[in-house]
N, C-alpha and C positions, 0 to 999 in steps of 0.2 A: 592330346591337346597340350600345348605348352602354356606357361604362365603369362599369357598375353604377349602379342608381338606386333600388333598393327602399327603402333606409333613408331617403333624401331624400324619396321619395314618401310614405312613412309619416309623416314629419315634417310634410309639407305637408298631408296628410289630416287631421291633428290641428289644423291652422290656426295652431298656435303651438308653439314648441319650448322646452325648458328651456335656460337659459343654459349654454353649453358651457364646458369647461375651456379654459385658454389654449392647450393643445397640440392641440386639435381644431378643425376649421373650424366657426365659429359657424353657427347655424341648422340643424345636423345633429344629430339625436338618434335613434340606432337604435331602432326598434321592430320586434320580431319578427313575422313572418308577416303583414305588412301588404301589401295589394295596391297596386301602383303606380297613381297617378292619371294620367289623360290629360295630354299635354304642355300643352295650353291651361290646364288646371286648375292645374297646378304653377306656371305662369307667373303666372296670375291671383292665386294666393295670395301669391307673393312680392311682386308689385306692391302688393297690399293692405297689406302690412306695411312697405314701404319709405318712408322720409321723402322729402320733395321734394328736399332737397339730395343724397341718395344716388341718387335717380333721375337727376337732372341729371348727376351725376358719371359715370354709365354712358355718357353721350354724349360725354365728354371724352377725347381721346387725345393726351397730350403726348409729347414726345420725352425720352429718358433723360438728355440733357444739361441739361434745364431744370427738373428736379424731383428730390426726394430721397425716401427711404423714409419720412421723417417726413411729407412732403407726401402720400404715398400713404395713410398711416394716417389723416391728417386728412380728406382728400377722398374716398378710395376710388374712384379713377378706374376706369372700366370696362375700359380697355385703355391700352396705351402702345406706343411704337415706338422703334426706333433709326433715326435718319436716315442718309442715305448716307455722311456723314462722322462718324457718332456711334459711340462704343464705350463699354463699361462703365467707369464711374469716370473718364471723360474720355479714355480710351485707345482710339483706334480700331483699334489693332493688338494689343489685349489677347488673351492666350491663351484657348482655349476654356473653361478652368476658371473664368475670371473672368466670362464671359458666364453661365455656370451659377450662379455665386455671386450675381450681381445678380438673376437670375430668382428664386432662392429668397428673397432679401431683399425683393423687391417683393411676391412672393406672400404671405410671412409678414405683411408690413405690411397687406395687403389683407384678411386674414382674422382680424385682431384682433377680439375680441368687441365688440359695440356695445350701448349701453344700451337698456333697455326691450324686450329681446327682438327688436329689429329684425334681420332676416336679413342676414348678410354675404354678399357676392357676390365670389368670387375674381376678380382681375384676369386679363388675358391679354396676352401680348406679341406684337406683330406685327413682321415684318421683310421687307425686300426681298431675298429669295433668288431672284433672277430667272434665274440660270443656275448653280444650285448654291448652297450656303450660303456665298456668297462674301464676306460681311463678316468671316469668321472665318479667321484664319491656319491654313493646312494643310488647308482644306476642298477637296473635289473641285470643280473648275471645269469645268462642261460647256460645250459650244458655245452661243452665243447663239441665240435662236429662229430667226433667219434661216437659220442652218446646219442646225438641226433640221428646218426646212421643206424643205431640200434632201434630207434623208434620206427624207421622206415616210413614215416608219416610226412608226406610232402605238404599237405595242407597245414599241418602244425608248423613246419619249417617256414611256410609262407607267412603265417601269423607272427612267428618270431621275427621275421624280416620287417614286418609292418611295425611291430613294437620297437624294434631297434632303431628303425628310421625315425620314428616319432621322437625318441629320446635324443638322437643325434641332432635333428633339426631344432629341437628346443634350445640347444646350446649354441645355435648359429652356425653349425658345421654343415657343409654341402655334400660331402663325398665320403664314402666308406670303402676302405680297402678290403672288401669281402664280397663274395664268398671265396674261400680256398676250395678249389675243385681238384686238388691233387688226388691221385689214385695211389695211395701208399702200397708199395710192394715189399717193403722191408721194414718191419716194425721196430728195428733198432734206430730208425730215423727219429731224431728229436722233435719232428713236427708231425708225427703220426696222428696225434690227437686232433690236428687240424684237417684231417681227411675223414670224409664220411664213411668210406669203405674201401676195401681192396677190390670191390666190384665196380668197374667203370660205369655200368648202367645205373646203379644206385647213386653213385656220385653225380651223374648227369641229372637224374631226376630231382635230387635234393638241392643241387646247385642252382638249377633252373628255378626251383620254388623260392629260394632265398632271394635271387635276383628280382623276381616278381614281387616279393614282399617288400624289398627295399625301394624299388623304383615304381611299383604299380604295374599293372598288366599293360603291355604294349597295345596301343590303339584305344584304350579306355580313357575316360575323361580325366582321371587323376594321375595318369602316367607322368612321372617326374613333377607332380603337383604338390599340393599341401600335404605335409606329413611324409614326404618321400625324399630320398637322397639318391645320389649317383652311386651305382654299384660297380664293383671291380671283380672280374673273374681272374683268379691267380692260382699258380704262377705258371705261365706258358713257357715251355711245357716240359713235362717229364720230371718235375721236382720230386715226385714220390717214387722215382725209379732209380735213384743213384746207387752206385755200387757200394755194398755193405751198409747202406743206409746213412752214408756220410752226407751231412747237410752241405749244400752248395757244391756237391761233388759231380762226378761224371756219370752220364747215362749212355750205355753202349748198346749197339745193335742196329739192325736194319730199320731205317726210318719208317717204312710201311708197317712193319710189325710193331714198332713202338707206338705208332699212331693208333693202332687197334686198342691200346690200353689208355695211353696218356692224353690223347687228343679227343677222346669220346665226349667228355663233358662240355667242350667248348661250343660245338654247333647248337645244342639246346639253349645254352646261355645267350648266344648271339641271337637266336631266333626269339628269345624272350626280351631282347632289346638292351642287353647289357652295354653300357656306354664305354667301359674301360676294361682293358686287359693289362695285367701286370706281367712284365717279363720276369723270368726265373733267374735265380743266381746260378743254377747248375749249368753244366756243359752237356752238349750232345755230341758224342764221339769226339770229344776233345775241344769242341768249339763252344765258347761261352754264348749263352742265349742272348745276352745283351748286344751281341754283335752278329747274330745269326740271321742274315738276310733271307736265306732260303726258307726259314721257318717263320720269322716275324712278318715277312712280307709275302713270300711265296705260298705258305700254307695258311697262315692266319687271315690274310687279306684276300689274296687271289683265289685261294681254294675255298675257304670258309665264308668269305664275303663280309668279314668284319669291317665296319665303317666308322667305328669310334676311335678313341685314342689309346695308344700304348704308353704306359708309364713304366719307368724303371723301378727297381728295388734299391734299397739303401746303398748308394755308391756302387751299385752293381756294374755300371759302365766302366768303372775303374779296373775291373778284372779282365776286360777284353784285351787281347794281345795287342801290344803297342800303345795302349791307353794308360792314362792316369786319371785320377778323380777329377782333375781340373782341365783335362785335355783329351777329348774323345770324339772326334768327328765321325769315327767308324759307326758308333751306335746310331746316330741320326741317319746316316746313309742306309743302315740295315733295316730301319723301320721304327726305331724308338722315337716317340714324340715328346716325352717329358723326362728330363733327367732328375731323378731324386738325388739331390746333392746336398745333404744336410748342412754342411759347414763351408765347403769350398766354392760357394756359389759365385762369389765375385770374380775369382780367377776363371772359372768356367765360362761365365758370361763374356768376359773380355776375350777369351780365346775363341769362342764361337763367333763373335762379331768379326774378329780378325780373319777367321777362316772363311767366312762368307765374303768378306772384302777382297781376299786374295784368291778366291776361286776354289779353295780346297773343298768348300761346301757350296754347291750350286744354289743360287737363289730359289730355284724351283724346289729343291729338296727342303729348304727352310720353309717355304710357303706351304708345302704339302703338310708338314708337321703342324704348323700354326693353324692351318685351315681345319685340321681335325680337332684341335683344341677348341677353336671358336665354334665349331659345329656342336660339340658336346655342351658348351655353355649356352648356345642358343636353345638347344633342346631342353636344358634344365631351367630355362627361363631367366638365367642370370643376365642376359642382355636385353630383356624386355623393357619397354619404355616405362612401365610401372613397377619395375623391380625396385625393391626397397632394401634397407639395411637388414642384416641377418636377424636382428631382434624384432623387426617389424614385418617379417614375411612368414607365411606358413604358420608353423607352431613355434617360431622363434620367440623366446621369452616366456613361453608357457612351461615353467619349470616343474609344474605339478605332474607332468607326464613322466618325469624321471623317477623310476622305481615305483610307479603307480600300482595300486592294488590289482588293476586289470592286467598289467604286464607281469606282475609277480604270479598271478594265477596261471598265465600261459607258461611261465617258467616252471612252476610246480607241476603242471601237467606234463611238460617235457621231461622233467626229472623222473617222474613216475614211469613214463612210457619208455625211458631209456634203460631202466634197471633190467639186467639180464640175470635170471636165477640159473646158475650152473649146477647147483646141487641142492637137494632138499629132501632129507630123510623123513620129513613130517613135522619139523619144528615150526615151519611157516605154513600159514600165517600165525602170528603170535596169538596166544589165547587170551581172551578177556580175563581180567583178574590176576594175571601173572605178576610175579615179582621179577623185574627186569633190571639187570645190571648192564650199564653201557660204559665201555672203556675204549682205549686205543687213542693213538696220537691224533687221528683225524676226526674224532667224535665231535669235538667242540671247536674245530679249527676251520673256519670258513676259507682261509687262505689255501688250505690243502685241498678242499673240495672244489675250489675255483681254478686252481692251476695257474699256468703262465698267462701272460697277456691280461693281467688283472691288477689294475691300479698302477703297477709297474710292469716292466717288460717281463721279468722272470717270476714275479710274485714272490712269496716267501714268508717265513714265520714272523718277520718283523711286522707284518700286517695283522695286527690283533683284530679281534671281532669288532672293536670300536671303529675300525676303518670301514665297516660295512653296515651303516645304519639301515634299518628296515629288513635286513637279511635274517635268515633262520638257519642256524647250524643243524647238522644231522641230529645231534643230541637234543636240541631244542624241539625239533620236529617230532622226534620219538617221544619226548616227555609230554608234549601237548596231546598227541594222539593216545598215548597210554592213559592219561588222565580221563580223556573222553570215553575210553573203553573200560574204565574201572580198574586199570592196572596201576602198579606202583613202579617208579623208576629211580635208580640211583646212578649218578655219574661218578665213576671211580677212575681217575686218571691212571693209577698204577694197577688197577684190577683187583685190589684188595676188597674184602667184604667181611662184615660181622655176621650177618645172617645169610645163609646159603640162598642164592637166587634160583628161580625156576629156569632162567635162561640168561646167557651172557651174549651181548652183542659187541663184537670187536671191530672197530673202524680203523683201518690202517692202509698204507699204500705208499706210492711214490711221493717224493717231495716235488714241489713245483719247478718247472723249467720251461724254457722257450727256445726254439730254434736249435742251434748247434750245441748249446749247453745240455740238451737232452739226448744227444747222440750217445749210444752205448755200444759196447763190443758184443754183448750177448743178450739173449732174451730171458736171462735169469733174474728173478727178484731176490736180492741178497739181504735186504733188511730183515732182521729176525725178531724185532720187538713184538710184532703182532703174532708171529708164530709161537713165541714163548708163552704169550697169554692164552692163546687157543689151547695149547698143550696142557697148561696148568688147569684150565677149566675142565678139560676132558678128563684129566686124571682125578679131578674132584667129583666126577659124575654129573657135571653141569652141562646141559645141551648148549651148543654154541652156534652163533650166526656170524659169519665173516662178511663184512662189507668192505670190499676192496676198491680203493681209489687209485685209478691209474689212467695214463694217457695212451695205453696200448695193452694188448694181451701180453702176459708174461708167464714164464714157467713158475707156477706156484703149487706144484703137486703136494708139497709138504703142508701148506696151509689148507688145501682142499681136504687132505686126509684128516687134518686135525679139527675140521668143522663139521657140523651137522647140516648146515646150510651155507652156501657160498654165493654171494651176489656180486657180480661185476657192476660197480656203480659208476665207473668212468670218472669224469670230472664234472659233477652235477651243478656246481655253481652256488648261487645264493639262496636257493629254496630247498633246504634240507627236509622240509615236510614231505616233499615228493618221495624221498626214500622211505619215510615212515608209512606213506600210503601203501607201499608194496609190502613192507614187513608185516603190517597189521591186516593186510587183505582188503584195505579200503578201495583199492583199484586192482583190477586183474593184472597179473604180471605178463605183459605183452611184449616186452623187449626181446629182441633176437639179435644174435651176434652179426655184426657187419664185417667182422674180421675173423679169420681162423685162429684158433687158440692152440699153442704148441703143447705137444704131449711129452716130448723128450728133452732132456737137458743137454742138447748138443750145441747150444748157443745160437742156433739158426732160426730165422723166422719161418713161418709156413703161410703160404697163400694158396689155399685149396685143401681138399680132404686128405691128401697124403701127409702123414705125420701129424695130423691134427688130433688133439684130444677132443675138441669140440669144433665141428665144421661151421662155416658161415651159415647162419640161419638157425643155429641151435638156441634153445632157451626153454626153460620149463615154465608152465603155468602153475599156479598155486594148487590147482586141483589135480595136478599130475606130478606127485613127488618122484624124485629120481635119485638113486644112489649110484656110486661108481665102483664100488669095491675099493681095494687099497691100491693106490697109484704108486708107481716106481719113484722112489725118492733119491735114487742114485744120481749124483751130479758131480762130475769132476771139477767143474768151475767153483764148487763150494769147498773143494779139498785140494786146491792148487799146492804144489810143492813149496818148500820154504824159499824165500827170496835171498839171493846172493847179491847184496848191494855193491855196485861198483862206485856209484856216486850218489850221496844223499846228504841232506842238511848242510850242503856247502863243502863236503869233504870227499876226497877220493879215498877208497879203501887202501889198506897198506900194500896190497899186491897189484894195484892198478896204476898204470902210468898213462900220461897224456903227452902228446908230442906233436910238433909241426915240422915237417921236412927233416926229421931226425933229431930235432932239438927238443929237449924235454920242457914241459910246462908244469913245473911242480905245483901240486894242488889245483891244477887246471886254472892257472893264472899266468899272466904275463903276455909277452909278444915275441913271436918268432916266425920267420918265413911266411909272412902274409896273414898270420893268425894272431888276433888279439883277444885275450880272455880276461874278463873282469867280473867281479862279484856284483850281483844284484839281489834285491829283496823280492821274494815271492810271498812267503808267509811270515818270515822273520829275517833278521839282518843277514844279508849276503848268503842266503841258503840256496842260491841258484847262480848260474853263470850266463853271461851274454857273450857269445862268440862272434866276433866280426871277421869275416873272410874277405881277403882281397881276391881279385880274379885269379883263378888257377891254384888257389891254396887248398890245403887239406889238413884236417885234424884227425889224429889217430888216437884212440883210447883202447888200451889192451891190458890183458891179464898175464902175469907171469905164472906159468904153470897151467896145467890143463883144467879147463872149466867145462861146465855143462849147463844146459838149460836154454830156453828161449830168451830173447831180449825184450825188455820193456823199457821204453824211454819216455819220460814226461818232458814235453818240449813246447815251445811257442815260437812263432815266426811273426815279429811285429809288422814287417812290410814284405811286399812281393819280392822274391828273389829276382835278380837281374840276369841270371844265366841259368844253365842247367845244374842240377844238384844230384849227386849220387851217393848212395850208401853201399859200402862193400863189407860183407861179412862172409867168412868161410869160403872165400873165392868167388862168391856171387856178387855181382854189381847190379844194384837196383836203382833205376832213375826215379827219384821222388819229387821231381820238379813240380809236376801237376798237383801232387798232394800238398806241397808247401804253398802253392798258389791258392788252393782251396782253403787252407788253414790260416793264411796271412791275415793278421789283425783280428783273429777270432779267439784269442786267449790260449789257455793251456790245453794241449791235446796229448794223446798217448800214441806212440808208435810201437807196434808189436811185430817182431821179426821171428819167424819160425821156419822150420824146415820146408814148409810149403813154397816159400819164395827164395830161401837161401839154404840149400842142402848142406849139411855139415856144420853150419853156423860158425865154427872156428872160435878163436880166442881174442879177436880184436874187431873194432869197428872203425872204418875210415869214412869220414864225411868230406866230400870234395865238391867245390863250387867253381864253375867257370866264370862267374860274375860276382859282383859284390853281394854279400849276404850277411844278415844278422840272424843268428839262431840262439834262442835262449833254452837252456837245459836245466831242469830241476832235479832229475834223478835218472839213473841208469841202473838196471838190475837184470840179473839172469834168474829165470824161474821156470820150473817144469810146468808147462801148461798142458791141458788135456790134449790127447792125440787128435790131430785133425784141426787144431786151432789155426785159423787163417791169418796171414799177415794183414796188418791194417795200419793206416797212417792217420 
């Protein structure tokens, strides 16, 4: 059942409506006792009366930092979003009331009457609430999906969806860009924590549950009703299967085989009534998903029967071959319905209108996309005759639900159920009356326990605990439970102590990250502060408990050896008391790995039992202690050979030359034969170079005298290359065009060239471009990497 439709249906049945007053949504004129029209007829009637400009506006989704309410009234965007670092009125830390105020302001602007009886179509606001409504101060922060996968509890995930939807609707927002139903197959991927599991069936089960929690159960009275929001299954498809775990990279293989992994979660989500699917940034066999008609239309719609709308990801259409961010008819033709175009919305709108007018885009193609958007709005009740402002419908304005005790209780339960005990020689559960020392960088750092997509896109240490009112750090949770059990606790940031404790708890792990910032070359956990503390306590004869915060399984053999108990805590969020519930045995340790855990330090991920230290499904209960013996701590990635720097801190080494077409570029500066090199600032003044290539030009950087080692290059590509780009080393020429396209605009990355792709390696690097190219370089070095290290870009 939708949120009332009789009056709107009556209006549509009359084919035209009287001009409304300023206070009522235009195109709505109540007519008593009229029978509602079928959904398709309602949509067809609205389409018939919409102008071309208004139709195109339904396809445009800008971010709140790039337009005003006046722009909304002028253009009537079909939807809008807040980016990961965006907040109302330019304040990403704005209180909940300000989010609600902006929602009302944009809604009011979208329903101002239009001339000539043209129907007005209310806008809708979409947000990334991927582990709770975590853009908003004070919201409940649930564990990230990898932790929820360890619970294996679909009913719990459904309740998390309900709580998240309530908090979203309270702030006036209509639409959640969640759940992520990626099936991560390479844990080096920076979005691994957004995946429930490497097992597609578990991802399907939990993704379906979150859809039902957000939207309500299909066919039931509250489906898309009060306390519910529109859900999005993302990212279609293959986002978790990119080569070497590179975000937005390529997924290669037979389509039928790829579907047996990456397409599995979508039919259950569609059956559950998910209204939106988001296209993925990645490519499939070299073709960007935002322009892939065979998959967006042929598989998603024709084969799977999806009848909702397809939304793009952040400027993803601009990565389609032949497209720019402001000009991409190809995506619409392929099956995209909404362009997520954060900043360049005005130019894109103008180009789409022109392309319909000149026939580049058939009117039928435009109408197809608009009809899908209108259908979702009808189902969500946004076009109902009695539809109200965001603050006046559903839970809108009831800010008491944000971070409510009931929601925090669900989150605490989820935290406890997500903890996976990997080792326990008998120290857990902690004994009543014990003297407990708590230390480690993550012990009293909610930001680290919450991870990325928390208040800001990347999260980070600048988010002190004051940014999380109502939340409980892991230390605070331990302290409260210890007091209840008659134990004493001390928080010691550096691990020092006056009186010897009975047990030491060390909380440590990865720093927060999101998307491509989390991509890494190996599965090795390199930070050693936690390891040093564990070893110090062990040497002092103090039993240790390691609480490991991470967005993926990592090679931590050293830390496991140095601990008496090791708990994979994932990214638990705002309710640290859930960790204490397991450490003290207040709840049974029921968490089980949803990803395989690597045994060897070879840098590679494992997806399955082969090479796994702990297979998927592993986890100890507290009444079943388990030791592991001494694990192998040998790791070449921890003992890489010394670096021979060719270029660093803005300087070429004495024996290194740079040239273009045979003309030297001293200090990697100047202009010659189509190459222009200038100093730029990365971390300090002119510590990097920006190299501009004219079409057909090449830059050569070489060493006088024989060198050795693999190449490591820190680089950035501000914009898409306009032609093919190759790197030649040791007589091997490698086409890196697709890799640069993936990395364009994504900040600094690392290129590693080894004998696997360039036998011999040689003593020079040539970078050649057939088109215009800007390439920024911060460092070039040669270094002996462990045997078998793959090339990566």
